[in-house]
FISE-659424 format. One record per atom (N, C-alpha, C): y, x, z. Coordinates in steps of 0.1 Angstrom, whole numbers, padded with zeros to 4 digits, always signed. Layout:
residues N
YXZ/...
end
This chain:
residues 317
+1044+1470+0727/+1033+1477+0734/+1038+1483+0748/+1051+1480+0752/+1056+1484+0764/+1047+1481+0777/+1040+1469+0775/+1030+1466+0785/+1021+1475+0788/+1014+1480+0776/+1003+1491+0778/+1009+1504+0781/+1021+1506+0778/+1027+1520+0782/+1027+1518+0797/+1030+1508+0803/+1032+1506+0817/+1018+1506+0825/+1009+1500+0819/+0996+1500+0826/+0988+1513+0824/+0991+1520+0813/+0982+1531+0810/+0968+1527+0807/+0959+1536+0807/+0945+1535+0804/+0937+1524+0812/+0943+1518+0822/+0936+1508+0830/+0933+1496+0822/+0943+1493+0812/+0942+1483+0804/+0935+1484+0790/+0927+1495+0789/+0920+1497+0777/+0912+1486+0771/+0905+1479+0780/+0897+1468+0775/+0906+1456+0770/+0916+1454+0776/+0926+1443+0770/+0931+1447+0759/+0934+1460+0757/+0941+1464+0745/+0932+1465+0731/+0918+1468+0735/+0908+1467+0725/+0905+1453+0721/+0906+1445+0731/+0903+1429+0728/+0915+1424+0719/+0928+1429+0722/+0938+1424+0713/+0937+1429+0699/+0933+1441+0698/+0931+1447+0684/+0920+1440+0678/+0909+1437+0686/+0898+1429+0678/+0902+1415+0676/+0910+1408+0684/+0914+1394+0680/+0923+1395+0667/+0931+1407+0666/+0940+1407+0654/+0932+1409+0642/+0921+1418+0642/+0915+1421+0632/+0905+1408+0629/+0899+1401+0639/+0891+1390+0637/+0899+1378+0629/+0911+1377+0634/+0919+1366+0627/+0922+1369+0613/+0924+1383+0609/+0925+1386+0596/+0913+1384+0588/+0903+1387+0594/+0889+1386+0588/+0886+1372+0584/+0890+1363+0592/+0888+1348+0590/+0896+1344+0578/+0909+1350+0578/+0917+1345+0566/+0912+1353+0553/+0906+1364+0554/+0901+1370+0542/+0890+1363+0537/+0880+1358+0545/+0869+1349+0539/+0875+1338+0533/+0886+1331+0537/+0892+1320+0529/+0897+1325+0517/+0904+1336+0518/+0910+1341+0506/+0900+1343+0494/+0889+1346+0496/+0877+1348+0486/+0869+1337+0485/+0872+1325+0492/+0863+1313+0492/+0850+1316+0498/+0848+1325+0507/+0836+1327+0512/+0833+1319+0526/+0823+1311+0525/+0821+1302+0536/+0813+1310+0548/+0822+1316+0556/+0817+1327+0565/+0826+1328+0578/+0821+1330+0589/+0828+1332+0601/+0827+1347+0604/+0837+1355+0608/+0835+1370+0612/+0826+1374+0621/+0821+1364+0631/+0811+1368+0640/+0798+1368+0635/+0796+1362+0624/+0783+1358+0617/+0780+1372+0609/+0790+1379+0605/+0786+1390+0594/+0776+1399+0598/+0777+1405+0610/+0765+1415+0613/+0751+1409+0610/+0749+1397+0613/+0736+1392+0611/+0735+1387+0597/+0744+1384+0591/+0744+1381+0576/+0742+1393+0568/+0748+1403+0570/+0747+1417+0564/+0732+1420+0565/+0727+1420+0577/+0712+1425+0578/+0702+1418+0570/+0705+1404+0571/+0696+1395+0562/+0698+1396+0548/+0710+1400+0545/+0714+1401+0530/+0706+1412+0523/+0701+1422+0530/+0693+1432+0526/+0678+1429+0520/+0676+1415+0523/+0666+1408+0516/+0653+1407+0522/+0652+1410+0535/+0638+1411+0543/+0640+1400+0555/+0632+1392+0557/+0632+1382+0568/+0630+1391+0581/+0637+1387+0591/+0634+1395+0603/+0634+1385+0616/+0629+1390+0627/+0629+1382+0639/+0642+1384+0646/+0647+1376+0655/+0659+1376+0662/+0658+1390+0670/+0646+1394+0675/+0646+1407+0683/+0650+1419+0674/+0644+1418+0662/+0647+1430+0653/+0660+1431+0649/+0667+1419+0646/+0682+1418+0644/+0691+1424+0655/+0688+1419+0666/+0695+1423+0678/+0693+1438+0680/+0682+1445+0678/+0681+1458+0679/+0689+1466+0668/+0689+1462+0656/+0695+1467+0645/+0711+1467+0646/+0717+1457+0650/+0730+1455+0653/+0736+1456+0666/+0728+1459+0675/+0730+1462+0689/+0738+1453+0695/+0733+1439+0693/+0737+1429+0702/+0727+1423+0709/+0730+1415+0720/+0721+1409+0729/+0712+1398+0722/+0699+1397+0726/+0691+1388+0719/+0697+1372+0720/+0703+1368+0732/+0708+1355+0734/+0720+1354+0723/+0728+1366+0722/+0740+1364+0713/+0736+1362+0699/+0724+1370+0694/+0720+1369+0680/+0714+1353+0678/+0705+1350+0689/+0699+1337+0687/+0709+1328+0685/+0720+1326+0693/+0731+1316+0691/+0739+1318+0679/+0740+1329+0673/+0746+1331+0659/+0737+1324+0649/+0725+1329+0649/+0715+1323+0639/+0713+1309+0640/+0713+1302+0652/+0714+1287+0653/+0726+1282+0646/+0738+1288+0646/+0751+1283+0641/+0749+1286+0627/+0743+1296+0621/+0741+1298+0607/+0731+1288+0601/+0721+1284+0608/+0712+1276+0603/+0718+1262+0600/+0727+1258+0611/+0733+1245+0611/+0744+1245+0598/+0750+1256+0595/+0759+1258+0585/+0752+1259+0570/+0738+1261+0570/+0731+1261+0558/+0729+1275+0553/+0732+1286+0561/+0733+1300+0555/+0719+1307+0558/+0712+1303+0568/+0700+1307+0573/+0689+1298+0573/+0677+1303+0571/+0664+1293+0575/+0655+1301+0584/+0647+1293+0593/+0639+1299+0601/+0625+1294+0598/+0616+1301+0599/+0601+1295+0597/+0592+1306+0604/+0580+1300+0607/+0570+1308+0613/+0565+1320+0605/+0562+1331+0612/+0556+1342+0605/+0542+1340+0601/+0539+1342+0588/+0526+1339+0581/+0515+1347+0588/+0518+1359+0593/+0507+1366+0600/+0505+1364+0615/+0518+1358+0621/+0519+1357+0635/+0526+1343+0638/+0519+1332+0640/+0526+1319+0642/+0533+1319+0655/+0532+1330+0663/+0542+1329+0675/+0556+1333+0673/+0557+1339+0661/+0571+1346+0658/+0579+1337+0647/+0592+1336+0651/+0599+1329+0641/+0607+1340+0634/+0607+1338+0619/+0613+1346+0611/+0627+1341+0606/+0637+1348+0605/+0648+1344+0599/+0653+1350+0587/+0658+1343+0576/+0661+1348+0564/+0672+1340+0558/+0680+1344+0547/+0691+1338+0542/+0685+1326+0533/+0692+1314+0534/+0688+1303+0526/+0694+1306+0512/+0691+1297+0503/+0698+1298+0489/+0712+1298+0490/+0720+1291+0497/+0733+1291+0498/+0738+1305+0504/+0730+1310+0513/+0735+1324+0519/+0732+1334+0509/+0722+1333+0502/+0719+1343+0489/+0730+1343+0480/+0735+1331+0477/+0747+1330+0467/+0757+1336+0472/+0761+1335+0485/+0773+1341+0490/+0772+1356+0490/+0760+1361+0493/+0758+1375+0493/+0760+1382+0479/+0755+1374+0468/+0757+1381+0456/+0772+1379+0451/+0779+1370+0458/+0794+1368+0451/+0804+1376+0460/+0799+1385+0470/+0809+1392+0480/+0812+1406+0474/+0807+1409+0464/+0810+1423+0458/+0825+1427+0457/+0832+1419+0452/+0848+1420+0450/+0853+1422+0464/+0849+1414+0473/+0854+1413+0488/+0851+1426+0495/+0839+1430+0494/+0835+1443+0500/+0844+1454+0495/+0845+1454+0481/+0853+1465+0475/+0868+1465+0481/+0874+1454+0479/+0888+1452+0483/+0890+1456+0498/+0880+1450+0506/+0882+1453+0522/+0881+1468+0524/+0872+1474+0518/+0870+1489+0522/+0881+1497+0517/+0887+1492+0505/+0899+1502+0499/+0910+1499+0508/+0912+1485+0513/+0924+1484+0523/+0922+1491+0535/+0909+1491+0541/+0907+1498+0554/+0911+1513+0552/+0906+1520+0540/+0907+1533+0538/+0923+1537+0536/+0931+1526+0530/+0944+1529+0528/+0951+1529+0543/+0947+1520+0550/+0952+1519+0564/+0950+1531+0572/+0937+1537+0570/+0934+1549+0577/+0940+1562+0573/+0944+1561+0560/+0952+1573+0554/+0966+1574+0559/+0971+1561+0565/+0984+1562+0569/+0985+1565+0584/+0972+1568+0591/+0973+1571+0605/+0971+1586+0607/+0974+1592+0619/+0972+1606+0621/+0957+1606+0628/+0952+1595+0632/+0938+1597+0639/+0928+1588+0631/+0917+1593+0629/+0906+1585+0622/+0900+1576+0633/+0903+1562+0632/+0899+1554+0641/+0882+1553+0640/+0878+1551+0628/+0864+1550+0625/+0856+1561+0633/+0859+1574+0631/+0853+1586+0637/+0855+1584+0651/+0867+1581+0656/+0869+1580+0671/+0860+1570+0678/+0859+1559+0670/+0848+1548+0677/+0834+1554+0679/+0831+1561+0668/+0817+1567+0668/+0817+1577+0679/+0826+1585+0682/+0826+1595+0693/+0826+1588+0706/+0835+1578+0708/+0834+1570+0720/+0820+1563+0723/+0813+1558+0713/+0803+1551+0715/+0792+1562+0719/+0790+1574+0713/+0782+1583+0715/+0785+1588+0731/+0796+1591+0734/+0799+1596+0747/+0796+1585+0758/+0798+1573+0756/+0796+1563+0765/+0780+1560+0767/+0773+1562+0756/+0758+1561+0757/+0753+1572+0766/+0759+1583+0766/+0754+1595+0775/+0759+1592+0789/+0771+1587+0791/+0775+1583+0805/+0784+1572+0804/+0782+1561+0811/+0791+1549+0808/+0804+1551+0816/+0815+1542+0812/+0826+1543+0818/+0825+1540+0832/+0817+1531+0838/+0814+1528+0851/+0810+1542+0858/+0799+1548+0852/+0796+1561+0860/+0807+1571+0861/+0814+1571+0850/+0827+1581+0849/+0836+1579+0860/+0839+1564+0861/+0849+1560+0873/+0843+1564+0887/+0830+1561+0887/+0822+1564+0901/+0825+1579+0904/+0824+1587+0893/+0825+1602+0896/+0840+1605+0901/+0849+1600+0894/+0863+1603+0897/+0866+1596+0911/+0860+1585+0914/+0862+1580+0929/+0856+1588+0940/+0846+1594+0935/+0839+1605+0945/+0848+1618+0947/+0852+1622+0936/+0860+1634+0937/+0873+1631+0944/+0879+1620+0943/+0893+1616+0949/+0889+1615+0964/+0878+1608+0967/+0875+1606+0982/+0872+1618+0988/+0865+1628+0981/+0861+1641+0987/+0871+1649+0992/+0883+1646+0987/+0896+1654+0991/+0899+1649+1005/+0894+1638+1011/+0896+1635+1026/+0884+1641+1033/+0876+1648+1027/+0864+1655+1035/+0867+1670+1038/+0865+1673+1051/+0866+1685+1056/+0853+1689+1062/+0849+1701+1058/+0836+1708+1063/+0840+1718+1075/+0836+1716+1087/+0839+1725+1098/+0828+1729+1105/+0828+1739+1113/+0816+1746+1121/+0816+1735+1134/+0804+1736+1137/+0800+1727+1149/+0807+1732+1162/+0812+1724+1170/+0816+1728+1183/+0810+1716+1193/+0810+1720+1206/+0802+1710+1216/+0807+1695+1214/+0821+1694+1211/+0825+1679+1210/+0817+1670+1199/+0810+1678+1189/+0802+1671+1179/+0788+1667+1181/+0786+1673+1193/+0770+1671+1198/+0765+1657+1197/+0771+1646+1202/+0768+1634+1202/+0768+1628+1187/+0777+1632+1179/+0778+1627+1164/+0765+1633+1158/+0762+1648+1160/+0750+1653+1155/+0737+1645+1158/+0736+1642+1171/+0724+1634+1175/+0724+1620+1169/+0736+1614+1170/+0735+1598+1165/+0732+1597+1150/+0741+1605+1142/+0739+1604+1128/+0724+1607+1124/+0716+1617+1130/+0703+1619+1128/+0695+1608+1132/+0696+1606+1143/+0687+1593+1150/+0688+1582+1141/+0700+1577+1136/+0701+1566+1129/+0692+1566+1117/+0694+1577+1108/+0685+1576+1095/+0671+1578+1097/+0666+1587+1107/+0654+1590+1111/+0646+1575+1115/+0654+1568+1124/+0647+1557+1130/+0648+1545+1119/+0656+1546+1110/+0656+1535+1100/+0643+1537+1091/+0640+1550+1088/+0629+1552+1078/+0616+1555+1086/+0616+1562+1096/+0605+1567+1102/+0605+1565+1117/+0600+1576+1125/+0599+1575+1139/+0605+1587+1145/+0613+1588+1156/+0616+1602+1160/+0603+1610+1166/+0605+1623+1162/+0593+1632+1166/+0597+1642+1177/+0587+1650+1181/+0591+1659+1191/+0600+1670+1186/+0599+1674+1173/+0606+1684+1168/+0622+1679+1166/+0622+1665+1163/+0637+1659+1163/+0643+1661+1176/+0636+1658+1187/+0641+1657+1200/+0645+1671+1203/+0637+1681+1200/+0642+1695+1204/+0654+1699+1197/+0658+1696+1185/+0667+1701+1178/+0681+1692+1183/+0679+1678+1184/+0691+1670+1186/+0694+1670+1201/+0686+1670+1210/+0690+1671+1223/+0695+1685+1227/+0692+1695+1222/+0696+1709+1225/+0701+1717+1213/+0710+1713+1205/+0713+1720+1192/+0717+1733+1196/+0724+1737+1208/+0728+1750+1211/+0717+1760+1212/+0707+1755+1222/+0695+1763+1223/+0686+1764+1212/+0682+1753+1205/+0673+1753+1195/+0678+1758+1181/+0689+1758+1179/+0696+1761+1166/+0706+1772+1167/+0716+1771+1173/+0727+1780+1174/+0725+1794+1180/+0718+1793+1192/+0716+1805+1199/+0703+1814+1192/+0697+1808+1183/+0687+1815+1175/+0691+1820+1164/+0705+1821+1160/+0710+1825+1148/+0712+1815+1137/+0712+1802+1141/+0713+1793+1131/+0728+1787+1131/+0731+1777+1123/+0745+1771+1122/+0744+1756+1120/+0754+1750+1124/+0756+1735+1122/+0768+1733+1116/+0770+1725+1104/+0783+1722+1099/+0784+1706+1099/+0796+1704+1102/+0801+1689+1103/+0810+1684+1093/+0808+1674+1088/+0817+1669+1076/+0827+1660+1083/+0839+1661+1082/+0849+1651+1089/+0855+1644+1077/+0854+1631+1078/+0861+1621+1069/+0873+1614+1076/+0883+1618+1069/+0897+1613+1078/+0896+1618+1092/+0891+1628+1094/+0891+1637+1107/+0881+1631+1115/+0873+1623+1112/+0860+1618+1120/+0848+1622+1115/+0839+1627+1124/+0826+1633+1119/+0817+1622+1113/+0814+1625+1100/+0808+1615+1091/+0794+1621+1085/+0792+1634+1087/+0780+1639+1082/+0777+1652+1090/+0764+1657+1089/+0761+1668+1096/+0749+1676+1088/+0749+1689+1090/+0737+1696+1084/+0736+1709+1091/+0723+1713+1094/+0719+1726+1100/+0713+1735+1091/+0714+1748+1094/+0710+1759+1088/+0702+1766+1099/+0687+1764+1099/+0680+1770+1111/+0674+1782+1107/+0676+1793+1116/+0668+1805+1114/+0654+1803+1117/+0646+1809+1107/+0630+1806+1107/+0623+1819+1109/+0613+1818+1117/+0605+1831+1120/+0593+1830+1108/+0597+1833+1097/+0587+1832+1085/+0589+1842+1076/+0579+1849+1071/+0580+1860+1063/+0584+1856+1048/+0583+1843+1045/+0588+1839+1032/+0602+1834+1032/+0606+1828+1044/+0620+1822+1043/+0628+1827+1057/+0643+1827+1054/+0650+1833+1065/+0656+1820+1071/+0659+1809+1064/+0666+1799+1069/+0660+1786+1063/+0661+1775+1071/+0657+1763+1068/+0671+1753+1067/+0672+1745+1057/+0682+1736+1057/+0676+1724+1062/+0683+1718+1073/+0675+1706+1080/+0686+1698+1087/+0682+1688+1091/+0689+1678+1099/+0703+1674+1092/+0701+1671+1079/+0712+1665+1072/+0713+1652+1073/+0726+1645+1076/+0727+1632+1078/+0740+1628+1075/+0743+1617+1068/+0754+1611+1064/+0756+1597+1069/+0767+1594+1075/+0769+1578+1080/+0768+1568+1069/+0760+1560+1070/+0760+1549+1059/+0774+1542+1055/+0784+1544+1065/+0797+1536+1062/+0805+1545+1052/+0800+1558+1051/+0807+1566+1041/+0799+1572+1031/+0787+1567+1027/+0779+1572+1017/+0786+1567+1005/+0782+1577+0995/+0788+1574+0981/+0801+1581+0979/+0805+1591+0990/+0818+1599+0988/+0815+1613+0987/+0803+1616+0982/+0800+1630+0978/+0798+1639+0991/+0798+1632+1002/+0797+1642+1015/+0786+1649+1016/+0773+1643+1012/+0760+1650+1013/+0760+1663+1004/+0766+1661+0991/+0767+1673+0983/+0775+1683+0987/+0787+1679+0994/+0797+1690+1000/+0791+1696+1011/+0784+1688+1019/+0777+1695+1030/+0767+1706+1026/+0757+1701+1016/+0747+1709+1011/+0752+1722+1005/+0762+1720+0997/+0769+1732+0991/+0775+1742+1002/+0779+1736+1012/+0786+1745+1023/+0775+1752+1030/+0763+1746+1032/+0751+1752+1039/+0747+1763+1030/+0745+1761+1017/+0740+1771+1008/+0750+1783+1007/+0763+1780+1007/+0772+1792+1007/+0771+1799+1021/+0770+1792+1033/+0768+1799+1043/+0755+1808+1044/+0745+1804+1039/+0732+1811+1038/+0735+1823+1028/+0742+1823+1017/+0746+1833+1008/+0754+1844+1016/+0764+1839+1023/+0773+1849+1031/+0764+1856+1042/+0754+1850+1046/+0745+1856+1055/+0735+1866+1049/+0734+1866+1035/+0726+1875+1029/+0713+1869+1026/+0710+1856+1028/+0697+1849+1026/+0693+1850+1012/+0682+1852+1008/+0677+1851+0993/+0671+1837+0990/+0665+1830+1000/+0659+1817+0997/+0662+1808+1010/+0661+1794+1006/+0664+1785+1018/+0653+1775+1016/+0647+1771+1027/+0637+1761+1027/+0640+1748+1033/+0634+1737+1028/+0636+1723+1036/+0624+1715+1034/+0623+1705+1042/+0612+1695+1043/+0619+1682+1041/+0611+1672+1035/+0618+1658+1034/+0604+1649+1030/+0609+1637+1026/+0598+1627+1021/+0603+1621+1011/+0594+1619+0999/+0598+1613+0987/+0601+1599+0986/+0600+1593+0999/+0606+1579+0999/+0621+1581+0999/+0628+1591+1003/+0642+1591+1004/+0647+1597+0989/+0646+1588+0980/+0650+1593+0966/+0664+1598+0964/+0674+1592+0969/+0688+1598+0970/+0687+1614+0975/+0681+1615+0987/+0680+1628+0992/+0674+1640+0983/+0662+1634+0977/+0655+1642+0968/+0663+1646+0957/+0671+1636+0951/+0679+1638+0939/+0690+1648+0943/+0695+1647+0956/+0706+1656+0961/+0701+1671+0961/+0690+1672+0966/+0683+1684+0966/+0682+1692+0954/+0677+1684+0944/+0675+1688+0930/+0688+1694+0924/+0700+1685+0927/+0712+1688+0922/+0718+1700+0928/+0713+1704+0941/+0718+1716+0948/+0709+1728+0942/+0699+1725+0935/+0691+1737+0930/+0678+1739+0936/+0674+1729+0945/+0660+1731+0951/+0650+1728+0943/+0638+1734+0945/+0625+1730+0936/+0615+1728+0946/+0605+1720+0943/+0592+1717+0949/+0583+1730+0950/+0579+1732+0962/+0569+1743+0963/+0557+1738+0969/+0545+1746+0970/+0533+1741+0976/+0533+1737+0989/+0526+1728+0994/+0527+1723+1007/+0524+1733+1017/+0531+1733+1028/+0529+1741+1040/+0528+1734+1054/+0523+1740+1064/+0520+1732+1075/+0535+1729+1082/+0536+1716+1085/+0549+1711+1090/+0547+1706+1103/+0559+1707+1111/+0558+1702+1124/+0562+1685+1124/+0565+1681+1112/+0568+1667+1110/+0557+1659+1103/+0553+1647+1109/+0543+1639+1105/+0548+1633+1090/+0562+1629+1090/+0569+1623+1079/+0570+1633+1067/+0568+1645+1069/+0570+1654+1058/+0560+1653+1048/+0565+1651+1034/+0553+1652+1023/+0558+1659+1011/+0569+1666+1014/+0574+1675+1002/+0582+1686+1009/+0579+1698+1004/+0586+1710+1007/+0593+1716+0994/+0606+1721+0998/+0614+1726+0986/+0620+1738+0990/+0624+1747+0980/+0631+1759+0981/+0642+1762+0971/+0652+1769+0977/+0662+1773+0968/+0663+1787+0967/+0663+1793+0957/+0664+1807+0955/+0680+1809+0952/+0685+1819+0961/+0699+1820+0960/+0702+1832+0951/+0711+1830+0941/+0712+1841+0930/+0726+1847+0933/
end
């Protein structure tokens, strides 16, 4: 096992396959030991059908949690081997029903001793271990159903890459980046409007000098994202979160969430109780991000933007 000690958890798939191959090889020899005409990969389908009820391939696939093509292939192999028969459903001629043949039923009736001996051998093996593999497998299956290994790796990748992100206050040298990043996404999905030009052409006069703030996300010390906190002249809201943009070249690195969090924290330090924003529901990733930050939809208000079809607020606690 020195190889796996070197690779660490990266080789979990290979290690599980090796364990599976070891057990499968033993299983094939166990069937021979009991003169059972069976292949290990057939057993899940065989067991389901041994309960006495004919089933469709779809029903079997759902029960044993295999793919439909996989179960269909196994069933065909078992038909050729004389263990299974297929026939049309009496009530629905479009469906093929699968059941054990006379040979299959005989094997099922003669497997009692094999079931007993295999179960006892596995229980003995488990009693010699410090960890209960059966329960561990159940726990892994449950946790991976909630969140796949792929998504867990994605999260770790985002977290690692986010360490290369630094959120800084706007200074004049970031003016072009503020304009370019916003112009890029607005032009891709919509059209530039008068309110856009006012904010992007003159961020100092339109945002900063009126009590607002702009934050810039640097990725490897290069501007990769921007977001503004605009002071509002509104009895319901003190600030609007606006002009959030992240370069497509670095999307997927958690920059939007880090920027949003920083803007919320800035508003909190300023004593704000609520933050307002406007967006469009076509921008699903953005809407998901706002929900993740804690924003909720509010009743429609008059907007300076034609593209706006959703307004949201965050109550700062």
